[in-house]
C-alpha positions in Angstrom: 149.1 145.0 64.0 151.0 146.0 67.2 154.8 145.6 67.1 156.6 142.8 69.0 157.8 145.3 71.5 154.3 146.7 72.1 152.9 143.2 72.7 155.7 142.5 75.1 155.0 145.7 77.0 151.3 144.8 77.2 152.2 141.4 78.6 154.6 143.0 81.1 151.7 145.4 82.3 149.4 142.4 82.6 152.0 140.5 84.6 152.5 143.5 86.9 148.7 143.6 87.5 148.8 140.0 88.7 151.8 140.8 90.9 150.2 143.9 92.2 147.1 141.9 93.3 149.5 139.6 95.1 151.2 142.3 97.2 147.9 143.6 98.4 147.6 147.3 99.4 147.5 149.8 96.6 150.3 151.9 98.1 152.7 149.0 97.2 151.8 148.8 93.5 153.9 151.7 92.3 157.1 150.7 94.3 156.6 147.2 93.0 156.7 148.3 89.4 159.6 150.6 90.0 161.7 147.9 91.7 160.9 145.3 89.0 161.8 147.8 86.2 165.0 148.7 88.0 166.0 145.1 88.2 165.3 144.5 84.5 167.2 147.6 83.3 171.0 147.4 82.7 173.1 148.6 85.6 176.1 147.7 87.7 174.3 147.4 91.0 170.8 146.1 91.7 170.4 147.1 95.4 167.9 149.6 96.6 169.8 152.9 96.1 171.0 152.4 92.5 167.6 151.1 91.6 166.1 154.3 93.0 168.5 156.4 90.9 167.9 154.3 87.8 164.1 154.7 87.8 163.7 158.2 89.3 167.0 160.1 88.9 165.5 163.4 89.9 164.2 162.2 93.3 166.7 159.6 94.4 166.4 160.2 98.1 162.6 160.0 98.3 162.5 157.1 95.9 165.1 155.3 98.0 163.0 155.7 101.1 159.9 154.4 99.4 161.7 151.4 97.9 163.4 150.6 101.2 160.1 150.5 103.0 158.6 148.3 100.4 161.5 145.8 100.3 162.7 145.8 103.9 159.6 146.5 106.0 156.3 146.0 104.2 154.5 142.8 105.3 153.5 141.4 101.9 153.6 137.7 101.2 156.6 136.4 99.2 154.8 133.2 98.3 152.0 134.9 96.5 154.5 136.7 94.1 156.6 133.6 93.5 153.4 131.7 92.6 152.5 134.3 90.0 156.0 134.2 88.6 156.3 130.5 88.1 152.8 130.2 86.7 153.7 132.8 84.1 156.6 130.6 83.0 154.5 127.4 83.1 152.2 128.8 80.5 155.1 128.9 78.1 157.0 125.9 79.3 154.3 123.6 77.9 155.4 124.7 74.4 158.7 123.1 75.1 157.4 119.8 76.5 156.2 120.8 80.0 158.0 120.4 83.3 160.7 117.7 83.1 161.9 117.9 86.7 161.8 119.6 90.0 165.4 120.6 90.7 166.6 121.1 94.3 169.7 123.3 94.7 171.2 126.0 96.9 173.3 129.1 96.3 175.8 130.9 98.4 176.0 134.7 98.8 179.4 135.7 100.2 179.3 138.4 103.0 182.0 140.3 104.8 180.2 141.1 108.0 178.5 138.9 110.6 175.2 140.7 111.2 173.3 139.9 108.0 170.7 137.3 108.6 172.0 133.7 108.4 175.6 134.7 107.7 178.1 132.1 109.0 181.2 130.4 108.0 179.9 127.5 105.8 180.4 126.0 102.4 179.8 128.5 99.6 179.2 126.7 96.3 180.1 129.6 94.0 183.5 130.0 95.9 184.1 126.3 96.1 185.2 126.5 99.8 184.0 127.4 103.3 183.7 131.1 103.8 181.5 133.8 105.4 178.2 133.6 103.5 174.5 133.2 103.4 173.0 130.1 101.8 169.5 129.8 100.3 167.7 126.6 99.3 165.6 126.6 96.1 163.3 124.4 94.1 163.1 125.1 90.4 160.7 123.8 87.7 162.9 122.9 84.7 163.1 121.4 81.3 165.9 121.6 78.8 164.7 124.9 77.3 163.1 126.8 80.2 163.5 126.9 84.0 162.3 129.1 86.9 162.8 129.1 90.7 159.4 128.2 92.3 160.6 128.3 96.0 163.4 130.0 97.7 164.3 130.2 101.4 167.3 131.2 103.5 169.0 128.4 105.4 169.4 129.4 109.0 172.6 127.8 110.5 172.0 126.1 113.9 174.1 128.8 115.7 171.8 131.5 114.2 168.7 129.5 115.0 169.6 129.3 118.7 170.8 132.9 119.1 167.8 134.9 120.4 169.6 138.2 120.1 170.6 137.7 116.4 167.2 136.4 115.6 165.5 139.4 117.1 167.8 142.0 115.5 167.3 140.3 112.0 163.5 139.9 112.5 163.6 136.1 112.1 160.0 134.9 112.7 159.6 132.8 115.9 158.1 129.9 114.0 161.3 129.4 112.0 163.3 126.7 113.8 166.6 125.2 112.7 166.1 122.8 109.7 168.7 121.1 107.5 168.8 122.0 103.9 167.2 118.7 103.0 164.3 119.4 105.4 163.9 122.9 103.8 163.8 121.3 100.4 161.2 118.8 101.4 159.0 121.6 102.8 159.4 123.4 99.5 158.3 120.2 97.6 155.3 119.8 99.9 154.4 123.5 99.3 154.5 123.2 95.5 152.4 120.0 95.6 149.8 121.8 97.7 149.7 124.6 95.1 149.0 122.1 92.3 152.3 122.5 90.4 152.8 119.8 87.7 154.3 116.6 89.1 157.8 115.6 87.9 160.8 113.7 89.2 163.1 115.4 91.7 166.8 116.0 90.7 169.5 117.1 93.0 173.3 117.0 93.5 175.1 114.9 96.0 174.7 117.6 98.7 171.1 116.3 98.9 171.3 112.9 97.3 173.8 111.6 99.8 171.2 111.8 102.5 169.4 108.5 102.9 166.7 110.2 104.9 166.1 112.7 102.1 165.8 110.0 99.5 163.5 107.9 101.7 161.2 110.9 102.3 160.9 111.4 98.5 160.0 107.7 98.2 157.4 108.0 101.0 155.9 110.9 99.0 155.9 108.6 95.9 158.2 111.1 94.1 160.8 109.5 91.8 164.2 111.0 91.8 167.6 111.2 90.1 170.1 112.4 92.7 173.9 112.5 92.9 175.8 110.4 95.4 179.4 110.1 96.4 181.7 107.4 95.2 181.9 106.0 98.7 178.1 105.2 98.9 177.7 101.5 99.8 175.5 99.4 97.5 174.6 95.8 96.9 175.4 94.9 93.3 172.7 93.4 91.0 171.1 90.3 92.4 172.8 90.7 95.8 171.5 91.9 99.2 171.9 91.5 102.9 171.5 88.1 104.5 168.3 87.1 106.1 168.0 87.3 110.0 169.8 84.5 111.8 168.0 81.4 112.8 166.7 81.4 116.3 168.8 79.5 118.8 167.0 78.5 122.0 164.2 80.4 123.5 163.4 84.1 123.4 162.6 86.4 120.6 163.7 85.3 117.2 166.3 87.6 115.4 164.7 90.0 113.0 167.5 92.2 111.7 169.2 91.7 108.4 172.9 90.6 108.4 176.3 90.7 106.8 179.4 88.7 107.5 183.1 89.0 106.4 182.4 87.3 103.1 179.1 89.0 102.4 179.7 92.7 102.1 178.3 95.5 99.9 180.6 97.5 97.5 181.1 101.2 97.2 179.8 102.9 94.1 183.3 103.4 92.6 184.3 99.7 92.9 180.9 98.6 91.6 181.1 100.8 88.6 184.7 99.8 87.9 183.8 96.1 87.9 181.2 96.5 85.3 182.1 94.8 81.9 183.0 97.0 78.9 179.7 96.1 77.3 177.8 97.9 80.1 179.2 101.3 79.0 177.6 103.2 76.2 178.0 106.7 74.8 175.0 108.9 75.4 174.5 112.5 74.2 172.2 114.7 76.4 172.1 118.2 74.8 173.6 120.6 72.4 176.3 122.8 74.1 178.0 126.0 72.8 180.8 123.8 71.4 178.7 121.0 70.0 176.9 118.0 71.3 177.6 117.1 74.9 178.2 113.3 75.4 180.0 110.9 77.6 180.1 107.2 78.6 177.5 105.9 81.0 176.4 102.6 82.6 173.5 101.7 84.7 172.6 98.7 86.9 170.0 97.9 89.5 171.3 98.0 93.0 170.1 98.1 96.6 171.3 100.8 99.0 173.2 99.1 101.8 173.5 102.1 104.3 173.1 100.6 107.8 170.7 97.9 106.5 171.9 95.7 109.4 169.6 97.8 111.5 166.6 97.0 109.2 164.1 94.2 109.2 163.3 94.4 105.5 165.4 94.6 102.3 165.3 97.9 100.5 163.8 97.9 97.0 166.1 98.0 94.0 166.8 101.3 92.2 169.1 102.4 89.4 172.8 103.3 89.8 173.9 105.5 87.0 177.6 106.1 86.6 179.6 108.3 84.2 183.1 107.3 83.0 184.4 109.8 80.4 186.6 108.4 77.7 190.2 108.7 78.7 189.6 109.2 82.4 191.2 106.6 84.8 188.0 106.0 86.7 184.3 106.8 86.8 183.7 110.4 87.8 180.0 110.8 88.8 177.3 108.6 90.3 173.5 108.9 90.7 170.8 106.9 92.3 167.3 106.9 90.7 163.9 105.4 91.4 162.7 106.1 87.9 160.6 103.2 86.5 162.3 100.1 85.1 161.3 101.0 81.5 163.1 104.4 81.7 165.5 104.7 78.8 169.2 105.3 79.4 168.9 108.6 77.4 166.1 109.9 79.7 168.0 108.9 82.8 171.1 110.8 81.6 169.1 113.8 80.6 167.5 114.0 84.0 170.9 113.6 85.7 172.3 116.4 83.6 169.4 118.9 83.5 170.6 120.7 86.5 172.8 122.8 84.3 169.7 125.0 83.8 169.7 125.9 87.5 173.4 126.9 87.4 172.6 129.2 84.5 169.6 130.6 86.3 171.6 131.5 89.4 174.3 133.0 87.2 171.8 135.3 85.5 169.9 136.0 88.7 173.1 137.3 90.3 174.8 139.0 87.3 171.8 140.5 85.6 169.2 140.9 88.4 171.3 141.4 91.5 170.1 138.4 93.6 173.3 138.6 95.7 173.4 142.4 96.0 170.8 143.1 98.7 172.5 145.3 101.3 170.0 144.9 104.2 170.4 142.6 107.1 166.9 141.4 107.9 165.0 138.2 107.2 162.0 140.0 105.5 164.2 142.2 103.3 166.4 139.2 102.2 163.4 137.3 101.0 161.5 140.3 99.5 164.5 141.2 97.4 165.0 137.6 96.3 161.3 137.3 95.5 161.4 140.4 93.3 164.5 139.2 91.5 162.8 135.9 90.8 159.6 137.7 89.6 161.7 139.9 87.2 163.6 136.8 86.0 160.3 134.9 85.6 159.0 137.4 83.1 162.2 137.3 81.1 162.2 133.4 81.2 158.6 133.4 79.9 159.4 135.8 77.1 162.4 133.8 76.1 160.2 130.7 75.9 157.7 132.5 73.8 160.2 134.0 71.3 162.8 132.3 69.2 165.5 133.5 69.2 165.1 135.4 72.6 165.2 139.2 72.6 166.1 141.8 75.3 163.2 143.6 77.0 163.6 146.5 74.5 160.4 148.4 75.7 162.0 149.2 79.0 163.9 152.5 78.8 165.9 154.0 81.6 165.9 157.8 82.3 169.3 159.6 82.3 171.3 159.2 85.5 172.5 162.4 87.3 176.0 163.4 86.2 178.6 161.6 88.3 176.2 159.4 90.2 177.9 156.3 91.7 175.9 153.9 93.8 177.2 152.6 97.1 178.9 149.3 96.6 180.0 150.1 93.0 183.7 149.3 92.4 184.2 152.8 91.2 183.0 154.3 94.4 185.3 152.3 96.7 
């Protein structure tokens, strides 16, 4: 019987065959393998030059040129590779209950210069503040055991989208206009649906959930969601709603818009949650953490979104407001809106609200272990090619982890000896 490592190596070779078919021309097959192996092997830097040294230490310069052409210039289709990657994971995800949610998120990549595609001063999540960075929007297929990015695209700030010189220098395709992050996320959702990915609710943080347009677009697509909102979101409490249009006075068109008055006003999410009785709050556990079971106090009620409903003719449908109020805190701390069905259990609603931790872990690994944020080129194509290859490498590891319990490292991949004293550009030791 073949060893576990031999079986794993055979699966890796089969995976590479499918990826090779996706990149097209046979001249790209060998650099594809080299780049993926270089990303999977241990190493401080996962940009092109150190990968070249890692996989072919006797011919670093020639290998560097080959990999640079493959990543920065070759016109292969990112989508085809990402599709192979997430389908590899889906085969194993079914063993852990299938796809639980489609998770929308974005990640910031800090940059010092101003010439890399999409770089601007904007909010960078991993820094927790505005800074010079690139931001990419992703859609991941997740459950509580397995997750994998299934779409990934650079957000192009409006200043970049309108700058013809910058666009030309970075090779931004003419058909890429300015789009908000929410619009990019919706396009990614439509793309995955067209590819036949398994349907699931959408989950997102308040960066997306605060947008009424984003939520309404999901509802138009008949996709249920659990999305974060801010404490200031205005809502009608249970059983309440805007007033009907005023009665017609005299001749002319009758009033059609919903109304409010001084005594009939919605509440913000914080005030609504604070006013809930003690009996509305219950302790719910959602997963096992490194320090034990994670749990907190939650309450849920049916509400109507009040945002500018005085400009509407019809009342919005009810949906869930889920609030978290940890024991000992002076006020509720987090809020979500959800269009999950009425018979959804409190436990399931909380698990969906909290499952985004998987994506945070994915990004941490993609950056620390696979070099997602270490691409040193400046162009649109190279940025997406490098990210796609990182996702493809991570996809194989995610599928193997889902297959094996407990997970093992990819032991069959062995790196040749680096040249004595080699230090890749960008390494802390070379600065």
